[in-house]
VOMARLUM-540470 format. One record per residue (C-alpha): x, y, z; chain. Coordinates in steps of 0.001 Angstrom, whole numbers, plus 500000, padded with zeros to 6 digits. Layout:
BEGIN
px: X py: Y pz: Z chaine: A
...
***
This chain:
BEGIN
px: 500000 py: 500000 pz: 500000 chaine: A
px: 501531 py: 503310 pz: 498933 chaine: A
px: 501591 py: 506472 pz: 501023 chaine: A
px: 498809 py: 508154 pz: 499013 chaine: A
px: 496495 py: 505168 pz: 499367 chaine: A
px: 497151 py: 504973 pz: 503101 chaine: A
px: 496466 py: 508692 pz: 503525 chaine: A
px: 493293 py: 508498 pz: 501446 chaine: A
px: 491934 py: 505635 pz: 503523 chaine: A
px: 492689 py: 507473 pz: 506757 chaine: A
px: 490940 py: 510592 pz: 505442 chaine: A
px: 487871 py: 508630 pz: 504430 chaine: A
px: 487659 py: 506924 pz: 507809 chaine: A
px: 487949 py: 510296 pz: 509525 chaine: A
px: 485199 py: 511652 pz: 507274 chaine: A
px: 482866 py: 508870 pz: 508410 chaine: A
px: 483841 py: 509306 pz: 512053 chaine: A
px: 483050 py: 513015 pz: 511918 chaine: A
px: 479601 py: 512410 pz: 510448 chaine: A
px: 478774 py: 509790 pz: 513081 chaine: A
px: 480067 py: 512081 pz: 515833 chaine: A
px: 477049 py: 514233 pz: 515039 chaine: A
px: 474957 py: 511625 pz: 516850 chaine: A
px: 475591 py: 511857 pz: 520582 chaine: A
px: 475915 py: 508813 pz: 522880 chaine: A
px: 472597 py: 509875 pz: 524403 chaine: A
px: 470977 py: 509882 pz: 520940 chaine: A
px: 472255 py: 506389 pz: 520177 chaine: A
px: 471140 py: 505040 pz: 523559 chaine: A
px: 467703 py: 506571 pz: 522967 chaine: A
px: 467364 py: 504799 pz: 519604 chaine: A
px: 468094 py: 501498 pz: 521314 chaine: A
px: 465572 py: 502135 pz: 524077 chaine: A
px: 462902 py: 503269 pz: 521610 chaine: A
px: 463666 py: 500302 pz: 519318 chaine: A
px: 463434 py: 502709 pz: 516410 chaine: A
px: 465608 py: 505002 pz: 514343 chaine: A
px: 464531 py: 508582 pz: 513587 chaine: A
px: 463998 py: 509136 pz: 509861 chaine: A
px: 466440 py: 512032 pz: 509866 chaine: A
px: 469359 py: 509693 pz: 510689 chaine: A
px: 469510 py: 507814 pz: 507350 chaine: A
px: 468697 py: 511118 pz: 505665 chaine: A
px: 471801 py: 512649 pz: 507257 chaine: A
px: 473911 py: 509670 pz: 506177 chaine: A
px: 472587 py: 510028 pz: 502634 chaine: A
px: 473333 py: 513743 pz: 502650 chaine: A
px: 476898 py: 512931 pz: 503705 chaine: A
px: 477259 py: 510460 pz: 500826 chaine: A
px: 477800 py: 507416 pz: 503056 chaine: A
px: 475102 py: 505035 pz: 501800 chaine: A
px: 476642 py: 503963 pz: 498498 chaine: A
px: 480372 py: 504479 pz: 498877 chaine: A
px: 481459 py: 501252 pz: 497135 chaine: A
px: 479251 py: 501812 pz: 494081 chaine: A
px: 481015 py: 503357 pz: 491087 chaine: A
px: 480556 py: 507065 pz: 490456 chaine: A
px: 478718 py: 506427 pz: 487184 chaine: A
px: 475920 py: 504818 pz: 489195 chaine: A
px: 475742 py: 507440 pz: 491916 chaine: A
px: 478352 py: 506084 pz: 494321 chaine: A
px: 481843 py: 507172 pz: 495307 chaine: A
px: 483971 py: 504294 pz: 494031 chaine: A
px: 485565 py: 503373 pz: 497358 chaine: A
px: 487526 py: 500132 pz: 497524 chaine: A
px: 486746 py: 497260 pz: 499914 chaine: A
px: 489165 py: 498487 pz: 502573 chaine: A
px: 487552 py: 501936 pz: 502680 chaine: A
px: 484117 py: 500307 pz: 502823 chaine: A
px: 485355 py: 498126 pz: 505668 chaine: A
px: 486680 py: 501124 pz: 507577 chaine: A
px: 483314 py: 502826 pz: 507128 chaine: A
px: 481664 py: 499744 pz: 508668 chaine: A
px: 484162 py: 499774 pz: 511538 chaine: A
px: 483161 py: 503336 pz: 512353 chaine: A
px: 479484 py: 502403 pz: 512196 chaine: A
px: 480205 py: 499470 pz: 514514 chaine: A
px: 481881 py: 501770 pz: 517022 chaine: A
px: 478878 py: 504080 pz: 517026 chaine: A
px: 475898 py: 501719 pz: 516739 chaine: A
px: 475588 py: 498148 pz: 515538 chaine: A
px: 471962 py: 498899 pz: 514660 chaine: A
px: 473224 py: 501477 pz: 512181 chaine: A
px: 475737 py: 498937 pz: 510929 chaine: A
px: 472924 py: 496449 pz: 510310 chaine: A
px: 470977 py: 498985 pz: 508262 chaine: A
px: 473921 py: 499979 pz: 506076 chaine: A
px: 474852 py: 496302 pz: 505692 chaine: A
px: 471513 py: 495164 pz: 504267 chaine: A
px: 471188 py: 498302 pz: 502147 chaine: A
px: 474643 py: 497586 pz: 500712 chaine: A
px: 473757 py: 493945 pz: 500091 chaine: A
px: 470788 py: 494968 pz: 497960 chaine: A
px: 473039 py: 497235 pz: 495903 chaine: A
px: 475694 py: 494536 pz: 495621 chaine: A
px: 473150 py: 492029 pz: 494323 chaine: A
px: 472058 py: 494464 pz: 491628 chaine: A
px: 475660 py: 495399 pz: 490833 chaine: A
px: 476770 py: 491789 pz: 490436 chaine: A
px: 473675 py: 490065 pz: 489062 chaine: A
px: 471518 py: 492787 pz: 487565 chaine: A
px: 471329 py: 493715 pz: 483901 chaine: A
px: 472756 py: 496990 pz: 482661 chaine: A
px: 469227 py: 498391 pz: 482612 chaine: A
px: 468523 py: 497231 pz: 486174 chaine: A
px: 471729 py: 498837 pz: 487392 chaine: A
px: 470786 py: 502091 pz: 485685 chaine: A
px: 467240 py: 501951 pz: 487048 chaine: A
px: 468003 py: 501151 pz: 490683 chaine: A
px: 471604 py: 501815 pz: 491725 chaine: A
px: 471734 py: 505638 pz: 491544 chaine: A
px: 468701 py: 506108 pz: 493812 chaine: A
px: 469977 py: 503492 pz: 496260 chaine: A
px: 473543 py: 504804 pz: 496279 chaine: A
px: 472365 py: 508361 pz: 496934 chaine: A
px: 470005 py: 507183 pz: 499677 chaine: A
px: 466885 py: 508324 pz: 497855 chaine: A
px: 465657 py: 504761 pz: 498332 chaine: A
px: 466725 py: 502382 pz: 501102 chaine: A
px: 466885 py: 498635 pz: 500670 chaine: A
px: 466379 py: 495541 pz: 502832 chaine: A
px: 467573 py: 491981 pz: 502219 chaine: A
px: 464618 py: 489584 pz: 502596 chaine: A
px: 465985 py: 486031 pz: 502674 chaine: A
px: 465191 py: 484539 pz: 506096 chaine: A
px: 461794 py: 482953 pz: 506682 chaine: A
px: 460074 py: 481754 pz: 509861 chaine: A
px: 461099 py: 478153 pz: 509149 chaine: A
px: 464241 py: 478610 pz: 507047 chaine: A
px: 467407 py: 480548 pz: 507862 chaine: A
px: 470756 py: 478862 pz: 507294 chaine: A
px: 469045 py: 476341 pz: 504992 chaine: A
px: 468283 py: 479020 pz: 502427 chaine: A
px: 467485 py: 476448 pz: 499725 chaine: A
px: 464375 py: 475487 pz: 501686 chaine: A
px: 462635 py: 478850 pz: 501406 chaine: A
px: 458897 py: 478673 pz: 500769 chaine: A
px: 458153 py: 482065 pz: 499188 chaine: A
px: 456756 py: 481572 pz: 495681 chaine: A
px: 456749 py: 483530 pz: 492447 chaine: A
px: 453972 py: 482516 pz: 490080 chaine: A
px: 454213 py: 483776 pz: 486514 chaine: A
px: 451224 py: 485692 pz: 485166 chaine: A
px: 450401 py: 487872 pz: 482177 chaine: A
px: 451790 py: 491028 pz: 483821 chaine: A
px: 454884 py: 489488 pz: 485392 chaine: A
px: 454990 py: 487503 pz: 488644 chaine: A
px: 452870 py: 487271 pz: 491763 chaine: A
px: 454917 py: 486911 pz: 494948 chaine: A
px: 453508 py: 485185 pz: 498029 chaine: A
px: 455130 py: 484135 pz: 501278 chaine: A
px: 456564 py: 485307 pz: 504587 chaine: A
px: 459929 py: 486671 pz: 505669 chaine: A
px: 461069 py: 487267 pz: 509241 chaine: A
px: 463842 py: 489033 pz: 511167 chaine: A
px: 464533 py: 491330 pz: 508214 chaine: A
px: 466686 py: 494321 pz: 509174 chaine: A
px: 465162 py: 497693 pz: 508304 chaine: A
px: 462076 py: 496036 pz: 506813 chaine: A
px: 459895 py: 498393 pz: 508836 chaine: A
px: 461057 py: 501391 pz: 506811 chaine: A
px: 462816 py: 500208 pz: 503652 chaine: A
px: 461607 py: 501392 pz: 500269 chaine: A
px: 462781 py: 498329 pz: 498363 chaine: A
px: 463004 py: 494670 pz: 499351 chaine: A
px: 465283 py: 492134 pz: 497693 chaine: A
px: 463115 py: 489025 pz: 498068 chaine: A
px: 464215 py: 485437 pz: 497506 chaine: A
px: 461756 py: 482741 pz: 496490 chaine: A
px: 461179 py: 479911 pz: 494072 chaine: A
px: 459343 py: 479456 pz: 490804 chaine: A
px: 456692 py: 476828 pz: 490177 chaine: A
px: 459389 py: 474395 pz: 489009 chaine: A
px: 461290 py: 474885 pz: 492278 chaine: A
px: 464185 py: 476908 pz: 490885 chaine: A
px: 465434 py: 479701 pz: 493155 chaine: A
px: 465052 py: 483312 pz: 492057 chaine: A
px: 465509 py: 486810 pz: 493459 chaine: A
px: 463331 py: 489822 pz: 492788 chaine: A
px: 462982 py: 493471 pz: 493695 chaine: A
px: 459744 py: 494253 pz: 495525 chaine: A
px: 458880 py: 497911 pz: 496247 chaine: A
px: 457527 py: 498391 pz: 499765 chaine: A
px: 454366 py: 500112 pz: 498488 chaine: A
px: 453273 py: 497084 pz: 496447 chaine: A
px: 449660 py: 495997 pz: 496978 chaine: A
px: 449400 py: 492843 pz: 499084 chaine: A
px: 452567 py: 493578 pz: 501072 chaine: A
px: 452360 py: 494084 pz: 504843 chaine: A
px: 455214 py: 494580 pz: 507294 chaine: A
px: 454970 py: 494156 pz: 511061 chaine: A
px: 457735 py: 495717 pz: 513199 chaine: A
px: 459488 py: 493293 pz: 515565 chaine: A
px: 460109 py: 494391 pz: 519153 chaine: A
px: 461745 py: 492888 pz: 522228 chaine: A
px: 464875 py: 491693 pz: 520441 chaine: A
px: 468129 py: 490885 pz: 522221 chaine: A
px: 470189 py: 493218 pz: 520064 chaine: A
px: 470099 py: 495451 pz: 516980 chaine: A
px: 466985 py: 496971 pz: 518526 chaine: A
px: 467130 py: 500180 pz: 516504 chaine: A
px: 467636 py: 498333 pz: 513204 chaine: A
px: 463849 py: 498239 pz: 512812 chaine: A
px: 463528 py: 494550 pz: 512006 chaine: A
px: 460241 py: 493400 pz: 510592 chaine: A
px: 458163 py: 490416 pz: 509596 chaine: A
px: 456968 py: 490561 pz: 505995 chaine: A
px: 453837 py: 488997 pz: 504557 chaine: A
px: 453273 py: 488924 pz: 500798 chaine: A
px: 449947 py: 487962 pz: 499249 chaine: A
px: 449896 py: 487912 pz: 495449 chaine: A
px: 452200 py: 490926 pz: 495195 chaine: A
px: 452488 py: 491775 pz: 491515 chaine: A
px: 455900 py: 492699 pz: 490109 chaine: A
px: 456976 py: 493119 pz: 486470 chaine: A
px: 459250 py: 490475 pz: 484962 chaine: A
px: 461931 py: 493162 pz: 484754 chaine: A
px: 462224 py: 493029 pz: 488564 chaine: A
px: 463748 py: 489546 pz: 488560 chaine: A
px: 467465 py: 489702 pz: 489403 chaine: A
px: 469965 py: 487182 pz: 488070 chaine: A
px: 467580 py: 484914 pz: 486213 chaine: A
px: 466038 py: 481532 pz: 486853 chaine: A
px: 467967 py: 479297 pz: 489274 chaine: A
px: 470397 py: 482033 pz: 490315 chaine: A
px: 468594 py: 483197 pz: 493439 chaine: A
px: 470667 py: 481525 pz: 496151 chaine: A
px: 473924 py: 480387 pz: 494578 chaine: A
px: 474668 py: 483637 pz: 492769 chaine: A
px: 472505 py: 486576 pz: 493846 chaine: A
px: 472340 py: 485791 pz: 497566 chaine: A
px: 475876 py: 484410 pz: 497728 chaine: A
px: 477421 py: 487499 pz: 496156 chaine: A
px: 475494 py: 489843 pz: 498419 chaine: A
px: 476222 py: 487805 pz: 501544 chaine: A
px: 479934 py: 487922 pz: 500802 chaine: A
px: 479827 py: 491714 pz: 501079 chaine: A
px: 477565 py: 491443 pz: 504120 chaine: A
px: 480109 py: 489272 pz: 505916 chaine: A
px: 482835 py: 491800 pz: 505251 chaine: A
px: 480594 py: 494527 pz: 506682 chaine: A
px: 479812 py: 492503 pz: 509812 chaine: A
px: 483467 py: 491568 pz: 510285 chaine: A
px: 484613 py: 495193 pz: 510177 chaine: A
px: 481602 py: 496377 pz: 512182 chaine: A
px: 482394 py: 493847 pz: 514904 chaine: A
px: 485989 py: 495040 pz: 514789 chaine: A
px: 484855 py: 498613 pz: 515399 chaine: A
px: 482711 py: 497528 pz: 518335 chaine: A
px: 485668 py: 495578 pz: 519733 chaine: A
px: 487810 py: 498708 pz: 519551 chaine: A
px: 485156 py: 500653 pz: 521451 chaine: A
px: 484912 py: 497945 pz: 524119 chaine: A
px: 488688 py: 497855 pz: 524622 chaine: A
px: 488991 py: 501648 pz: 524718 chaine: A
px: 486109 py: 502000 pz: 527188 chaine: A
px: 487548 py: 499256 pz: 529383 chaine: A
px: 491032 py: 500789 pz: 529477 chaine: A
px: 489571 py: 504205 pz: 530322 chaine: A
px: 487371 py: 502769 pz: 533067 chaine: A
px: 490139 py: 500568 pz: 534503 chaine: A
px: 492472 py: 503553 pz: 534755 chaine: A
px: 489824 py: 505700 pz: 536451 chaine: A
px: 488143 py: 503213 pz: 538786 chaine: A
px: 489975 py: 502487 pz: 542051 chaine: A
px: 489621 py: 499422 pz: 544243 chaine: A
px: 491817 py: 498349 pz: 547147 chaine: A
px: 493675 py: 501617 pz: 546998 chaine: A
px: 494756 py: 501516 pz: 543336 chaine: A
px: 493384 py: 501723 pz: 539815 chaine: A
px: 491768 py: 498573 pz: 538418 chaine: A
px: 494364 py: 498621 pz: 535646 chaine: A
px: 497061 py: 497899 pz: 538261 chaine: A
px: 495473 py: 494597 pz: 539254 chaine: A
px: 496971 py: 491653 pz: 537398 chaine: A
px: 493696 py: 489833 pz: 536752 chaine: A
px: 492305 py: 492968 pz: 535102 chaine: A
px: 495533 py: 493251 pz: 533105 chaine: A
px: 495046 py: 489654 pz: 531989 chaine: A
px: 491594 py: 490482 pz: 530617 chaine: A
px: 492851 py: 493642 pz: 528934 chaine: A
px: 495742 py: 491701 pz: 527384 chaine: A
px: 493350 py: 489118 pz: 525956 chaine: A
px: 491063 py: 491853 pz: 524605 chaine: A
px: 493906 py: 493757 pz: 522971 chaine: A
px: 495356 py: 490582 pz: 521439 chaine: A
px: 491976 py: 489525 pz: 520038 chaine: A
px: 491456 py: 492966 pz: 518519 chaine: A
px: 494859 py: 493027 pz: 516841 chaine: A
px: 494433 py: 489536 pz: 515378 chaine: A
px: 490925 py: 490355 pz: 514121 chaine: A
px: 492142 py: 493599 pz: 512586 chaine: A
px: 494714 py: 491787 pz: 510455 chaine: A
px: 492152 py: 489222 pz: 509265 chaine: A
px: 489669 py: 491947 pz: 508307 chaine: A
px: 492256 py: 493993 pz: 506446 chaine: A
px: 493593 py: 490903 pz: 504661 chaine: A
px: 490112 py: 489937 pz: 503461 chaine: A
px: 489396 py: 493481 pz: 502262 chaine: A
px: 492724 py: 493779 pz: 500458 chaine: A
px: 492049 py: 490492 pz: 498642 chaine: A
px: 488582 py: 491687 pz: 497666 chaine: A
px: 490036 py: 494948 pz: 496348 chaine: A
px: 492579 py: 492976 pz: 494305 chaine: A
px: 489866 py: 490694 pz: 492891 chaine: A
px: 491469 py: 487578 pz: 494394 chaine: A
px: 489516 py: 484304 pz: 494226 chaine: A
px: 490567 py: 483733 pz: 497856 chaine: A
px: 488625 py: 486774 pz: 499039 chaine: A
px: 485425 py: 484857 pz: 499820 chaine: A
px: 487239 py: 482289 pz: 501962 chaine: A
px: 489207 py: 484938 pz: 503843 chaine: A
px: 486086 py: 487041 pz: 504368 chaine: A
px: 484327 py: 484067 pz: 505963 chaine: A
px: 487381 py: 483550 pz: 508181 chaine: A
px: 487427 py: 487210 pz: 509198 chaine: A
px: 483692 py: 487249 pz: 509930 chaine: A
px: 483882 py: 484066 pz: 511993 chaine: A
px: 486938 py: 485037 pz: 514015 chaine: A
px: 486041 py: 488671 pz: 514574 chaine: A
px: 482413 py: 488166 pz: 515591 chaine: A
px: 483313 py: 485246 pz: 517875 chaine: A
px: 486055 py: 487153 pz: 519646 chaine: A
px: 484029 py: 490365 pz: 519715 chaine: A
px: 481431 py: 488595 pz: 521863 chaine: A
px: 484192 py: 487502 pz: 524241 chaine: A
px: 485678 py: 490999 pz: 524326 chaine: A
px: 482269 py: 492522 pz: 525099 chaine: A
px: 481814 py: 489989 pz: 527902 chaine: A
px: 485182 py: 490992 pz: 529347 chaine: A
px: 484292 py: 494675 pz: 528992 chaine: A
px: 481139 py: 494137 pz: 531043 chaine: A
px: 483171 py: 492251 pz: 533646 chaine: A
px: 485704 py: 495066 pz: 533966 chaine: A
px: 482944 py: 497665 pz: 534283 chaine: A
px: 481132 py: 495555 pz: 536875 chaine: A
px: 477653 py: 496795 pz: 537748 chaine: A
px: 478190 py: 499864 pz: 535541 chaine: A
px: 478640 py: 497506 pz: 532596 chaine: A
px: 475147 py: 496129 pz: 533134 chaine: A
px: 473471 py: 499539 pz: 533213 chaine: A
px: 472459 py: 501355 pz: 530026 chaine: A
px: 472610 py: 504655 pz: 531873 chaine: A
px: 476176 py: 504056 pz: 533047 chaine: A
px: 477970 py: 502688 pz: 529967 chaine: A
px: 477447 py: 501440 pz: 526444 chaine: A
px: 479088 py: 498074 pz: 527139 chaine: A
px: 475765 py: 496397 pz: 527917 chaine: A
px: 474496 py: 497419 pz: 524463 chaine: A
px: 477635 py: 496110 pz: 522768 chaine: A
px: 477275 py: 492879 pz: 524750 chaine: A
px: 473737 py: 492363 pz: 523441 chaine: A
px: 474390 py: 493575 pz: 519913 chaine: A
px: 477567 py: 491630 pz: 519279 chaine: A
px: 475863 py: 488319 pz: 519975 chaine: A
px: 473744 py: 488987 pz: 516901 chaine: A
px: 476867 py: 489239 pz: 514721 chaine: A
px: 477495 py: 485530 pz: 515303 chaine: A
px: 474149 py: 484757 pz: 513662 chaine: A
px: 473522 py: 487209 pz: 510813 chaine: A
px: 474852 py: 487047 pz: 507228 chaine: A
px: 475417 py: 483342 pz: 507737 chaine: A
px: 475693 py: 481898 pz: 511244 chaine: A
px: 479188 py: 481198 pz: 512512 chaine: A
px: 478467 py: 477486 pz: 512254 chaine: A
px: 477898 py: 477994 pz: 508522 chaine: A
px: 481153 py: 479950 pz: 508365 chaine: A
px: 482950 py: 477051 pz: 510049 chaine: A
px: 481575 py: 474645 pz: 507439 chaine: A
px: 482710 py: 476958 pz: 504639 chaine: A
px: 486157 py: 477457 pz: 506173 chaine: A
px: 486674 py: 473734 pz: 506726 chaine: A
px: 485493 py: 472682 pz: 503278 chaine: A
px: 487589 py: 475273 pz: 501470 chaine: A
px: 490517 py: 475424 pz: 503856 chaine: A
px: 491284 py: 471697 pz: 503935 chaine: A
px: 492333 py: 471744 pz: 500301 chaine: A
px: 494694 py: 474624 pz: 500994 chaine: A
px: 496532 py: 472617 pz: 503638 chaine: A
px: 496570 py: 469433 pz: 501548 chaine: A
px: 498354 py: 471392 pz: 498835 chaine: A
px: 500699 py: 472926 pz: 501407 chaine: A
px: 501645 py: 469477 pz: 502694 chaine: A
px: 502276 py: 468225 pz: 499151 chaine: A
px: 504485 py: 471216 pz: 498347 chaine: A
px: 506477 py: 470646 pz: 501509 chaine: A
px: 506873 py: 466957 pz: 500724 chaine: A
px: 508174 py: 467723 pz: 497224 chaine: A
px: 510514 py: 470376 pz: 498594 chaine: A
px: 512017 py: 467998 pz: 501165 chaine: A
px: 512370 py: 465324 pz: 498489 chaine: A
px: 514298 py: 467762 pz: 496312 chaine: A
px: 511790 py: 467696 pz: 493454 chaine: A
***
């Protein structure tokens, strides 16, 4: 990475941080308690040009590379994981159109999404099907005017306010498809979901579709491409977003814990002077540094167009979200009772929110399967190369 590129990335991260600093800690805590996000928040993010940064300038975006997008997500994670969830699913809708849409579909949808004139939600999960995405029950029945969409989706981030839903279903022959469904379509109803463990301000919703009519032009990727291409491509970006967002939340947890441990005194000295507290801080710092390298490595590979980017993104998402949960747990422990009180610290919110990162955009068990299946071959080849090297061949 040259000096100019490094400086540019630092400037872009600072730009995002300054925008998010406009929302006070009290504001963010209030969103969580209200389980809702004021409409002027995404409007402010759109005004700042932060909702379509990775989309090319021709389609209304800013042309940022994967590392800059990751750093944006890290800043969102530091501020609010609910905000991270919203920008993640919005970005996944754009990524699906960018990768699998026709030239006309990209021209029709990307500029408005990238500028934040329309906000998207990624509607894959159903009441009975999550990780087993191939089992989804939503149907698209062809008719004279296009397709009629029927089915239910659940736990969909930002469904309660999104303008456009990327819906996954199956045709009458069982082949998986994806389609764009405007939120004002007749037959569509969305029920906000409350009482969630985390991501409370992400405005999750349950979607019911009854014969919702869409034109054939709203199908993305073609017949049979719904899961293996459209969803897979979008989820790859989503995992990068969650990995970096978790990294940002980890950084906040470590920083808050160090500050608190230096200030709080017990037994006549600062908590940070006690060796058992130092042990926790050491583990937190080590986990953060390891996760940071994995996230950056995955983003650099994605920027370079490497075929290994998907594997390394899954690794980064798995490691970072897993260790972020542990770091948040340690942060609560260091803060003690203050760490359990929303009015005293933000660690309790991070503790709740970060658990969700182990589940969304592919549960960590699914990431483990992906890592094992793809990673075993890498080490088989490594062993063979070593064997040939030692044999002098």
